[in-house]
VOPA-442021 format. One record per atom (N, C-alpha, C): residue number from 0; residue in three letters; atom name; x, y, z. Coordinates in pm, whole numbers, always signed. Layout:
residues N
+-----+--------+-------+--------+--------+--------+
! num ! residu ! atome !     xx !     yy !     zz !
+-----+--------+-------+--------+--------+--------+
! NUM !    Ala !    CA !      X !      Y !      Z !
...
+-----+--------+-------+--------+--------+--------+
This chain:
residues 118
+-----+--------+-------+--------+--------+--------+
! num ! residu ! atome !     xx !     yy !     zz !
+-----+--------+-------+--------+--------+--------+
!   0 !    Unk !     N !  +2176 !  -8585 ! +12849 !
!   0 !    Unk !    CA !  +2156 !  -8617 ! +12989 !
!   0 !    Unk !     C !  +2225 !  -8749 ! +13021 !
!   1 !    Unk !     N !  +2285 !  -8756 ! +13136 !
!   1 !    Unk !    CA !  +2353 !  -8876 ! +13185 !
!   1 !    Unk !     C !  +2256 !  -8993 ! +13190 !
!   2 !    Unk !     N !  +2301 !  -9111 ! +13144 !
!   2 !    Unk !    CA !  +2213 !  -9229 ! +13139 !
!   2 !    Unk !     C !  +2163 !  -9269 ! +13278 !
!   3 !    Unk !     N !  +2250 !  -9259 ! +13377 !
!   3 !    Unk !    CA !  +2209 !  -9295 ! +13514 !
!   3 !    Unk !     C !  +2103 !  -9199 ! +13566 !
!   4 !    Unk !     N !  +2120 !  -9070 ! +13540 !
!   4 !    Unk !    CA !  +2022 !  -8970 ! +13580 !
!   4 !    Unk !     C !  +1890 !  -8994 ! +13508 !
!   5 !    Unk !     N !  +1896 !  -9025 ! +13379 !
!   5 !    Unk !    CA !  +1775 !  -9053 ! +13301 !
!   5 !    Unk !     C !  +1700 !  -9173 ! +13358 !
!   6 !    Unk !     N !  +1774 !  -9277 ! +13395 !
!   6 !    Unk !    CA !  +1713 !  -9396 ! +13454 !
!   6 !    Unk !     C !  +1649 !  -9362 ! +13589 !
!   7 !    Unk !     N !  +1718 !  -9282 ! +13670 !
!   7 !    Unk !    CA !  +1662 !  -9239 ! +13799 !
!   7 !    Unk !     C !  +1534 !  -9160 ! +13781 !
!   8 !    Unk !     N !  +1532 !  -9069 ! +13685 !
!   8 !    Unk !    CA !  +1411 !  -8990 ! +13659 !
!   8 !    Unk !     C !  +1297 !  -9079 ! +13613 !
!   9 !    Unk !     N !  +1328 !  -9176 ! +13528 !
!   9 !    Unk !    CA !  +1224 !  -9266 ! +13479 !
!   9 !    Unk !     C !  +1165 !  -9349 ! +13593 !
!  10 !    Unk !     N !  +1251 !  -9405 ! +13678 !
!  10 !    Unk !    CA !  +1200 !  -9485 ! +13790 !
!  10 !    Unk !     C !  +1122 !  -9398 ! +13889 !
!  11 !    Unk !     N !  +1168 !  -9277 ! +13912 !
!  11 !    Unk !    CA !  +1094 !  -9187 ! +14002 !
!  11 !    Unk !     C !   +957 !  -9156 ! +13945 !
!  12 !    Unk !     N !   +949 !  -9133 ! +13815 !
!  12 !    Unk !    CA !   +820 !  -9106 ! +13751 !
!  12 !    Unk !     C !   +730 !  -9229 ! +13757 !
!  13 !    Unk !     N !   +788 !  -9346 ! +13737 !
!  13 !    Unk !    CA !   +710 !  -9470 ! +13738 !
!  13 !    Unk !     C !   +667 !  -9514 ! +13877 !
!  14 !    Unk !     N !   +723 !  -9453 ! +13980 !
!  14 !    Unk !    CA !   +692 !  -9492 ! +14118 !
!  14 !    Unk !     C !   +548 !  -9457 ! +14156 !
!  15 !    Unk !     N !   +488 !  -9363 ! +14088 !
!  15 !    Unk !    CA !   +354 !  -9319 ! +14123 !
!  15 !    Unk !     C !   +248 !  -9393 ! +14041 !
!  16 !    Unk !     N !   +147 !  -9451 ! +14106 !
!  16 !    Unk !    CA !    +46 !  -9528 ! +14032 !
!  16 !    Unk !     C !    -35 !  -9444 ! +13934 !
!  17 !    Unk !     N !    -59 !  -9319 ! +13966 !
!  17 !    Unk !    CA !   -132 !  -9232 ! +13873 !
!  17 !    Unk !     C !    -52 !  -9212 ! +13745 !
!  18 !    Unk !     N !    +78 !  -9190 ! +13759 !
!  18 !    Unk !    CA !   +162 !  -9171 ! +13640 !
!  18 !    Unk !     C !   +172 !  -9299 ! +13558 !
!  19 !    Unk !     N !   +177 !  -9414 ! +13626 !
!  19 !    Unk !    CA !   +179 !  -9541 ! +13551 !
!  19 !    Unk !     C !    +48 !  -9559 ! +13474 !
!  20 !    Unk !     N !    -62 !  -9521 ! +13536 !
!  20 !    Unk !    CA !   -193 !  -9531 ! +13469 !
!  20 !    Unk !     C !   -200 !  -9436 ! +13350 !
!  21 !    Unk !     N !   -141 !  -9317 ! +13365 !
!  21 !    Unk !    CA !   -137 !  -9222 ! +13253 !
!  21 !    Unk !     C !    -57 !  -9282 ! +13138 !
!  22 !    Unk !     N !    +57 !  -9343 ! +13169 !
!  22 !    Unk !    CA !   +137 !  -9407 ! +13064 !
!  22 !    Unk !     C !    +60 !  -9519 ! +12996 !
!  23 !    Unk !     N !    -12 !  -9598 ! +13075 !
!  23 !    Unk !    CA !    -92 !  -9707 ! +13017 !
!  23 !    Unk !     C !   -198 !  -9650 ! +12924 !
!  24 !    Unk !     N !   -260 !  -9540 ! +12963 !
!  24 !    Unk !    CA !   -360 !  -9477 ! +12877 !
!  24 !    Unk !     C !   -295 !  -9425 ! +12749 !
!  25 !    Unk !     N !   -178 !  -9362 ! +12762 !
!  25 !    Unk !    CA !   -111 !  -9306 ! +12644 !
!  25 !    Unk !     C !    -56 !  -9415 ! +12553 !
!  26 !    Unk !     N !    -38 !  -9535 ! +12604 !
!  26 !    Unk !    CA !     +3 !  -9648 ! +12519 !
!  26 !    Unk !     C !   -105 !  -9680 ! +12417 !
!  27 !    Unk !     N !   -229 !  -9641 ! +12447 !
!  27 !    Unk !    CA !   -341 !  -9664 ! +12356 !
!  27 !    Unk !     C !   -351 !  -9554 ! +12251 !
!  28 !    Unk !     N !   -287 !  -9440 ! +12275 !
!  28 !    Unk !    CA !   -293 !  -9327 ! +12182 !
!  28 !    Unk !     C !   -285 !  -9196 ! +12256 !
!  29 !    Unk !     N !   -263 !  -9089 ! +12183 !
!  29 !    Unk !    CA !   -248 !  -8958 ! +12245 !
!  29 !    Unk !     C !   -379 !  -8915 ! +12311 !
!  30 !    Unk !     N !   -365 !  -8823 ! +12409 !
!  30 !    Unk !    CA !   -482 !  -8775 ! +12482 !
!  30 !    Unk !     C !   -454 !  -8635 ! +12535 !
!  31 !    Unk !     N !   -559 !  -8558 ! +12551 !
!  31 !    Unk !    CA !   -546 !  -8425 ! +12606 !
!  31 !    Unk !     C !   -538 !  -8433 ! +12759 !
!  32 !    Unk !     N !   -504 !  -8321 ! +12820 !
!  32 !    Unk !    CA !   -498 !  -8315 ! +12967 !
!  32 !    Unk !     C !   -633 !  -8349 ! +13026 !
!  33 !    Unk !     N !   -740 !  -8296 ! +12968 !
!  33 !    Unk !    CA !   -875 !  -8323 ! +13017 !
!  33 !    Unk !     C !   -907 !  -8471 ! +13008 !
!  34 !    Unk !     N !   -873 !  -8533 ! +12897 !
!  34 !    Unk !    CA !   -899 !  -8677 ! +12880 !
!  34 !    Unk !     C !   -818 !  -8760 ! +12979 !
!  35 !    Unk !     N !   -696 !  -8716 ! +13007 !
!  35 !    Unk !    CA !   -612 !  -8790 ! +13102 !
!  35 !    Unk !     C !   -659 !  -8771 ! +13246 !
!  36 !    Unk !     N !   -713 !  -8654 ! +13277 !
!  36 !    Unk !    CA !   -756 !  -8625 ! +13414 !
!  36 !    Unk !     C !   -888 !  -8694 ! +13449 !
!  37 !    Unk !     N !   -974 !  -8712 ! +13350 !
!  37 !    Unk !    CA !  -1110 !  -8762 ! +13373 !
!  37 !    Unk !     C !  -1118 !  -8888 ! +13459 !
!  38 !    Unk !     N !  -1044 !  -8997 ! +13430 !
!  38 !    Unk !    CA !  -1061 !  -9119 ! +13510 !
!  38 !    Unk !     C !  -1015 !  -9105 ! +13655 !
!  39 !    Unk !     N !   -935 !  -9006 ! +13683 !
!  39 !    Unk !    CA !   -880 !  -8991 ! +13818 !
!  39 !    Unk !     C !   -957 !  -8890 ! +13902 !
!  40 !    Unk !     N !  -1041 !  -8811 ! +13839 !
!  40 !    Unk !    CA !  -1114 !  -8707 ! +13911 !
!  40 !    Unk !     C !  -1020 !  -8601 ! +13966 !
!  41 !    Unk !     N !   -909 !  -8580 ! +13897 !
!  41 !    Unk !    CA !   -810 !  -8482 ! +13942 !
!  41 !    Unk !     C !   -834 !  -8347 ! +13876 !
!  42 !    Unk !     N !   -798 !  -8242 ! +13946 !
!  42 !    Unk !    CA !   -806 !  -8109 ! +13888 !
!  42 !    Unk !     C !   -690 !  -8088 ! +13792 !
!  43 !    Unk !     N !   -706 !  -7992 ! +13705 !
!  43 !    Unk !    CA !   -607 !  -7966 ! +13602 !
!  43 !    Unk !     C !   -468 !  -7940 ! +13658 !
!  44 !    Unk !     N !   -450 !  -7860 ! +13764 !
!  44 !    Unk !    CA !   -314 !  -7838 ! +13814 !
!  44 !    Unk !     C !   -246 !  -7966 ! +13865 !
!  45 !    Unk !     N !   -325 !  -8054 ! +13924 !
!  45 !    Unk !    CA !   -269 !  -8179 ! +13977 !
!  45 !    Unk !     C !   -225 !  -8271 ! +13864 !
!  46 !    Unk !     N !   -310 !  -8288 ! +13763 !
!  46 !    Unk !    CA !   -273 !  -8375 ! +13651 !
!  46 !    Unk !     C !   -157 !  -8313 ! +13574 !
!  47 !    Unk !     N !   -152 !  -8180 ! +13566 !
!  47 !    Unk !    CA !    -42 !  -8113 ! +13498 !
!  47 !    Unk !     C !    +91 !  -8140 ! +13567 !
!  48 !    Unk !     N !    +90 !  -8148 ! +13700 !
!  48 !    Unk !    CA !   +213 !  -8181 ! +13774 !
!  48 !    Unk !     C !   +260 !  -8322 ! +13738 !
!  49 !    Unk !     N !   +167 !  -8416 ! +13732 !
!  49 !    Unk !    CA !   +203 !  -8553 ! +13694 !
!  49 !    Unk !     C !   +260 !  -8556 ! +13552 !
!  50 !    Unk !     N !   +196 !  -8482 ! +13462 !
!  50 !    Unk !    CA !   +243 !  -8478 ! +13323 !
!  50 !    Unk !     C !   +381 !  -8414 ! +13313 !
!  51 !    Unk !     N !   +406 !  -8313 ! +13394 !
!  51 !    Unk !    CA !   +537 !  -8247 ! +13394 !
!  51 !    Unk !     C !   +646 !  -8345 ! +13436 !
!  52 !    Unk !     N !   +618 !  -8425 ! +13540 !
!  52 !    Unk !    CA !   +715 !  -8525 ! +13585 !
!  52 !    Unk !     C !   +743 !  -8626 ! +13474 !
!  53 !    Unk !     N !   +638 !  -8672 ! +13407 !
!  53 !    Unk !    CA !   +654 !  -8768 ! +13297 !
!  53 !    Unk !     C !   +731 !  -8707 ! +13180 !
!  54 !    Unk !     N !   +705 !  -8580 ! +13152 !
!  54 !    Unk !    CA !   +776 !  -8511 ! +13044 !
!  54 !    Unk !     C !   +923 !  -8491 ! +13078 !
!  55 !    Unk !     N !   +951 !  -8450 ! +13203 !
!  55 !    Unk !    CA !  +1090 !  -8429 ! +13245 !
!  55 !    Unk !     C !  +1169 !  -8559 ! +13244 !
!  56 !    Unk !     N !  +1101 !  -8670 ! +13267 !
!  56 !    Unk !    CA !  +1167 !  -8800 ! +13262 !
!  56 !    Unk !     C !  +1182 !  -8849 ! +13119 !
!  57 !    Unk !     N !  +1122 !  -8778 ! +13023 !
!  57 !    Unk !    CA !  +1132 !  -8815 ! +12883 !
!  57 !    Unk !     C !  +1039 !  -8928 ! +12843 !
!  58 !    Unk !     N !   +938 !  -8958 ! +12925 !
!  58 !    Unk !    CA !   +848 !  -9069 ! +12898 !
!  58 !    Unk !     C !   +733 !  -9029 ! +12806 !
!  59 !    Unk !     N !   +695 !  -8900 ! +12811 !
!  59 !    Unk !    CA !   +589 !  -8850 ! +12723 !
!  59 !    Unk !     C !   +634 !  -8718 ! +12664 !
!  60 !    Unk !     N !   +562 !  -8675 ! +12561 !
!  60 !    Unk !    CA !   +588 !  -8543 ! +12504 !
!  60 !    Unk !     C !   +455 !  -8478 ! +12467 !
!  61 !    Unk !     N !   +460 !  -8347 ! +12457 !
!  61 !    Unk !    CA !   +341 !  -8272 ! +12421 !
!  61 !    Unk !     C !   +340 !  -8251 ! +12272 !
!  62 !    Unk !     N !   +229 !  -8286 ! +12211 !
!  62 !    Unk !    CA !   +213 !  -8263 ! +12068 !
!  62 !    Unk !     C !   +140 !  -8134 ! +12042 !
!  63 !    Unk !     N !   +108 !  -8112 ! +11918 !
!  63 !    Unk !    CA !    +33 !  -7991 ! +11882 !
!  63 !    Unk !     C !    -66 !  -8028 ! +11773 !
!  64 !    Unk !     N !   -193 !  -8003 ! +11801 !
!  64 !    Unk !    CA !   -299 !  -8032 ! +11707 !
!  64 !    Unk !     C !   -397 !  -7915 ! +11712 !
!  65 !    Unk !     N !   -375 !  -7817 ! +11625 !
!  65 !    Unk !    CA !   -453 !  -7693 ! +11624 !
!  65 !    Unk !     C !   -446 !  -7629 ! +11763 !
!  66 !    Unk !     N !   -560 !  -7618 ! +11831 !
!  66 !    Unk !    CA !   -563 !  -7555 ! +11965 !
!  66 !    Unk !     C !   -533 !  -7655 ! +12076 !
!  67 !    Unk !     N !   -534 !  -7782 ! +12042 !
!  67 !    Unk !    CA !   -511 !  -7886 ! +12145 !
!  67 !    Unk !     C !   -363 !  -7910 ! +12165 !
!  68 !    Unk !     N !   -328 !  -7960 ! +12283 !
!  68 !    Unk !    CA !   -190 !  -7998 ! +12315 !
!  68 !    Unk !     C !   -191 !  -8141 ! +12370 !
!  69 !    Unk !     N !   -222 !  -8239 ! +12283 !
!  69 !    Unk !    CA !   -229 !  -8377 ! +12331 !
!  69 !    Unk !     C !    -92 !  -8429 ! +12374 !
!  70 !    Unk !     N !    -93 !  -8515 ! +12474 !
!  70 !    Unk !    CA !    +30 !  -8580 ! +12518 !
!  70 !    Unk !     C !    +38 !  -8715 ! +12450 !
!  71 !    Unk !     N !   +160 !  -8760 ! +12426 !
!  71 !    Unk !    CA !   +181 !  -8890 ! +12365 !
!  71 !    Unk !     C !   +301 !  -8958 ! +12428 !
!  72 !    Unk !     N !   +296 !  -9089 ! +12425 !
!  72 !    Unk !    CA !   +403 !  -9170 ! +12480 !
!  72 !    Unk !     C !   +525 !  -9160 ! +12390 !
!  73 !    Unk !     N !   +643 !  -9149 ! +12451 !
!  73 !    Unk !    CA !   +767 !  -9150 ! +12375 !
!  73 !    Unk !     C !   +807 !  -9296 ! +12354 !
!  74 !    Unk !     N !   +818 !  -9337 ! +12230 !
!  74 !    Unk !    CA !   +856 !  -9474 ! +12198 !
!  74 !    Unk !     C !  +1007 !  -9485 ! +12212 !
!  75 !    Unk !     N !  +1051 !  -9589 ! +12281 !
!  75 !    Unk !    CA !  +1195 !  -9605 ! +12305 !
!  75 !    Unk !     C !  +1237 !  -9515 ! +12419 !
!  76 !    Unk !     N !  +1349 !  -9451 ! +12405 !
!  76 !    Unk !    CA !  +1397 !  -9358 ! +12507 !
!  76 !    Unk !     C !  +1408 !  -9420 ! +12644 !
!  77 !    Unk !     N !  +1362 !  -9346 ! +12747 !
!  77 !    Unk !    CA !  +1377 !  -9393 ! +12884 !
!  77 !    Unk !     C !  +1309 !  -9526 ! +12914 !
!  78 !    Unk !     N !  +1193 !  -9552 ! +12851 !
!  78 !    Unk !    CA !  +1128 !  -9682 ! +12875 !
!  78 !    Unk !     C !  +1215 !  -9796 ! +12822 !
!  79 !    Unk !     N !  +1281 !  -9773 ! +12712 !
!  79 !    Unk !    CA !  +1372 !  -9873 ! +12657 !
!  79 !    Unk !     C !  +1490 !  -9893 ! +12752 !
!  80 !    Unk !     N !  +1540 !  -9784 ! +12810 !
!  80 !    Unk !    CA !  +1650 !  -9794 ! +12906 !
!  80 !    Unk !     C !  +1607 !  -9871 ! +13031 !
!  81 !    Unk !     N !  +1485 !  -9847 ! +13078 !
!  81 !    Unk !    CA !  +1432 !  -9921 ! +13193 !
!  81 !    Unk !     C !  +1423 ! -10069 ! +13160 !
!  82 !    Unk !     N !  +1371 ! -10100 ! +13041 !
!  82 !    Unk !    CA !  +1360 ! -10239 ! +12997 !
!  82 !    Unk !     C !  +1497 ! -10306 ! +12989 !
!  83 !    Unk !     N !  +1594 ! -10235 ! +12935 !
!  83 !    Unk !    CA !  +1731 ! -10288 ! +12926 !
!  83 !    Unk !     C !  +1788 ! -10314 ! +13065 !
!  84 !    Unk !     N !  +1766 ! -10220 ! +13157 !
!  84 !    Unk !    CA !  +1817 ! -10235 ! +13294 !
!  84 !    Unk !     C !  +1752 ! -10355 ! +13363 !
!  85 !    Unk !     N !  +1623 ! -10377 ! +13335 !
!  85 !    Unk !    CA !  +1551 ! -10488 ! +13398 !
!  85 !    Unk !     C !  +1583 ! -10623 ! +13334 !
!  86 !    Unk !     N !  +1643 ! -10623 ! +13216 !
!  86 !    Unk !    CA !  +1670 ! -10745 ! +13141 !
!  86 !    Unk !     C !  +1737 ! -10856 ! +13221 !
!  87 !    Unk !     N !  +1849 ! -10829 ! +13289 !
!  87 !    Unk !    CA !  +1914 ! -10936 ! +13365 !
!  87 !    Unk !     C !  +1826 ! -10995 ! +13476 !
!  88 !    Unk !     N !  +1743 ! -10910 ! +13538 !
!  88 !    Unk !    CA !  +1653 ! -10959 ! +13642 !
!  88 !    Unk !     C !  +1546 ! -11048 ! +13582 !
!  89 !    Unk !     N !  +1494 ! -11007 ! +13466 !
!  89 !    Unk !    CA !  +1392 ! -11085 ! +13396 !
!  89 !    Unk !     C !  +1449 ! -11222 ! +13358 !
!  90 !    Unk !     N !  +1571 ! -11223 ! +13304 !
!  90 !    Unk !    CA !  +1635 ! -11349 ! +13264 !
!  90 !    Unk !     C !  +1653 ! -11441 ! +13385 !
!  91 !    Unk !     N !  +1694 ! -11383 ! +13498 !
!  91 !    Unk !    CA !  +1714 ! -11464 ! +13619 !
!  91 !    Unk !     C !  +1581 ! -11527 ! +13664 !
!  92 !    Unk !     N !  +1473 ! -11448 ! +13665 !
!  92 !    Unk !    CA !  +1345 ! -11503 ! +13708 !
!  92 !    Unk !     C !  +1290 ! -11603 ! +13608 !
!  93 !    Unk !     N !  +1310 ! -11580 ! +13480 !
!  93 !    Unk !    CA !  +1264 ! -11677 ! +13380 !
!  93 !    Unk !     C !  +1338 ! -11810 ! +13397 !
!  94 !    Unk !     N !  +1467 ! -11804 ! +13425 !
!  94 !    Unk !    CA !  +1545 ! -11927 ! +13447 !
!  94 !    Unk !     C !  +1493 ! -11999 ! +13571 !
!  95 !    Unk !     N !  +1464 ! -11924 ! +13676 !
!  95 !    Unk !    CA !  +1411 ! -11986 ! +13799 !
!  95 !    Unk !     C !  +1275 ! -12050 ! +13774 !
!  96 !    Unk !     N !  +1188 ! -11982 ! +13701 !
!  96 !    Unk !    CA !  +1057 ! -12039 ! +13672 !
!  96 !    Unk !     C !  +1070 ! -12162 ! +13582 !
!  97 !    Unk !     N !  +1161 ! -12159 ! +13488 !
!  97 !    Unk !    CA !  +1183 ! -12277 ! +13403 !
!  97 !    Unk !     C !  +1233 ! -12394 ! +13486 !
!  98 !    Unk !     N !  +1324 ! -12369 ! +13580 !
!  98 !    Unk !    CA !  +1373 ! -12475 ! +13669 !
!  98 !    Unk !     C !  +1259 ! -12529 ! +13755 !
!  99 !    Unk !     N !  +1175 ! -12441 ! +13807 !
!  99 !    Unk !    CA !  +1062 ! -12484 ! +13888 !
!  99 !    Unk !     C !   +966 ! -12567 ! +13804 !
! 100 !    Unk !     N !   +940 ! -12523 ! +13683 !
! 100 !    Unk !    CA !   +851 ! -12597 ! +13593 !
! 100 !    Unk !     C !   +905 ! -12738 ! +13566 !
! 101 !    Unk !     N !  +1034 ! -12748 ! +13540 !
! 101 !    Unk !    CA !  +1097 ! -12879 ! +13515 !
! 101 !    Unk !     C !  +1085 ! -12968 ! +13639 !
! 102 !    Unk !     N !  +1109 ! -12910 ! +13755 !
! 102 !    Unk !    CA !  +1102 ! -12985 ! +13881 !
! 102 !    Unk !     C !   +959 ! -13035 ! +13905 !
! 103 !    Unk !     N !   +861 ! -12949 ! +13884 !
! 103 !    Unk !    CA !   +722 ! -12989 ! +13906 !
! 103 !    Unk !     C !   +678 ! -13096 ! +13808 !
! 104 !    Unk !     N !   +724 ! -13087 ! +13685 !
! 104 !    Unk !    CA !   +692 ! -13191 ! +13586 !
! 104 !    Unk !     C !   +755 ! -13324 ! +13626 !
! 105 !    Unk !     N !   +877 ! -13318 ! +13678 !
! 105 !    Unk !    CA !   +947 ! -13439 ! +13722 !
! 105 !    Unk !     C !   +872 ! -13503 ! +13839 !
! 106 !    Unk !     N !   +831 ! -13424 ! +13935 !
! 106 !    Unk !    CA !   +755 ! -13475 ! +14050 !
! 106 !    Unk !     C !   +623 ! -13533 ! +14003 !
! 107 !    Unk !     N !   +556 ! -13464 ! +13914 !
! 107 !    Unk !    CA !   +427 ! -13509 ! +13863 !
! 107 !    Unk !     C !   +441 ! -13643 ! +13792 !
! 108 !    Unk !     N !   +548 ! -13659 ! +13714 !
! 108 !    Unk !    CA !   +572 ! -13785 ! +13644 !
! 108 !    Unk !     C !   +595 ! -13897 ! +13743 !
! 109 !    Unk !     N !   +674 ! -13873 ! +13847 !
! 109 !    Unk !    CA !   +700 ! -13975 ! +13949 !
! 109 !    Unk !     C !   +572 ! -14011 ! +14023 !
! 110 !    Unk !     N !   +490 ! -13913 ! +14057 !
! 110 !    Unk !    CA !   +365 ! -13936 ! +14128 !
! 110 !    Unk !     C !   +269 ! -14018 ! +14044 !
! 111 !    Unk !     N !   +263 ! -13988 ! +13916 !
! 111 !    Unk !    CA !   +174 ! -14062 ! +13826 !
! 111 !    Unk !     C !   +218 ! -14207 ! +13810 !
! 112 !    Unk !     N !   +348 ! -14233 ! +13814 !
! 112 !    Unk !    CA !   +397 ! -14370 ! +13802 !
! 112 !    Unk !     C !   +364 ! -14453 ! +13924 !
! 113 !    Unk !     N !   +355 ! -14389 ! +14040 !
! 113 !    Unk !    CA !   +329 ! -14461 ! +14165 !
! 113 !    Unk !     C !   +182 ! -14496 ! +14183 !
! 114 !    Unk !     N !    +93 ! -14425 ! +14118 !
! 114 !    Unk !    CA !    -50 ! -14450 ! +14133 !
! 114 !    Unk !     C !    -84 ! -14582 ! +14067 !
! 115 !    Unk !     N !   -160 ! -14665 ! +14138 !
! 115 !    Unk !    CA !   -204 ! -14792 ! +14076 !
! 115 !    Unk !     C !   -303 ! -14763 ! +13963 !
! 116 !    Unk !     N !   -289 ! -14838 ! +13858 !
! 116 !    Unk !    CA !   -378 ! -14824 ! +13743 !
! 116 !    Unk !     C !   -506 ! -14902 ! +13768 !
! 117 !    Unk !     N !   -622 ! -14846 ! +13740 !
! 117 !    Unk !    CA !   -752 ! -14916 ! +13764 !
! 117 !    Unk !     C !   -776 ! -15028 ! +13667 !
+-----+--------+-------+--------+--------+--------+
């Protein structure tokens, strides 16, 4: 699959808060459809649609455990691509926060020097 298409599918899947919550739950370990649906109060067909979107984006996969079909988070893959794509933005914001931190420390030092000592 084309990298750009894969990134688009991942961002589209991540756009929904329910799907992000499902990913957060699966980060803790695999879970069945019933276990994933429980916190949302969703019916099986609705949660299955969310899971299908996540699977098509390559973010999760269906496992096999006897009669169960637990879902699990895919390590790396599209999430790694999203992280890589976000990297330059993260670096830019970290640099800005570091500059702000330096500026605030400089102001704080100047303010402390101006205060009369008791």
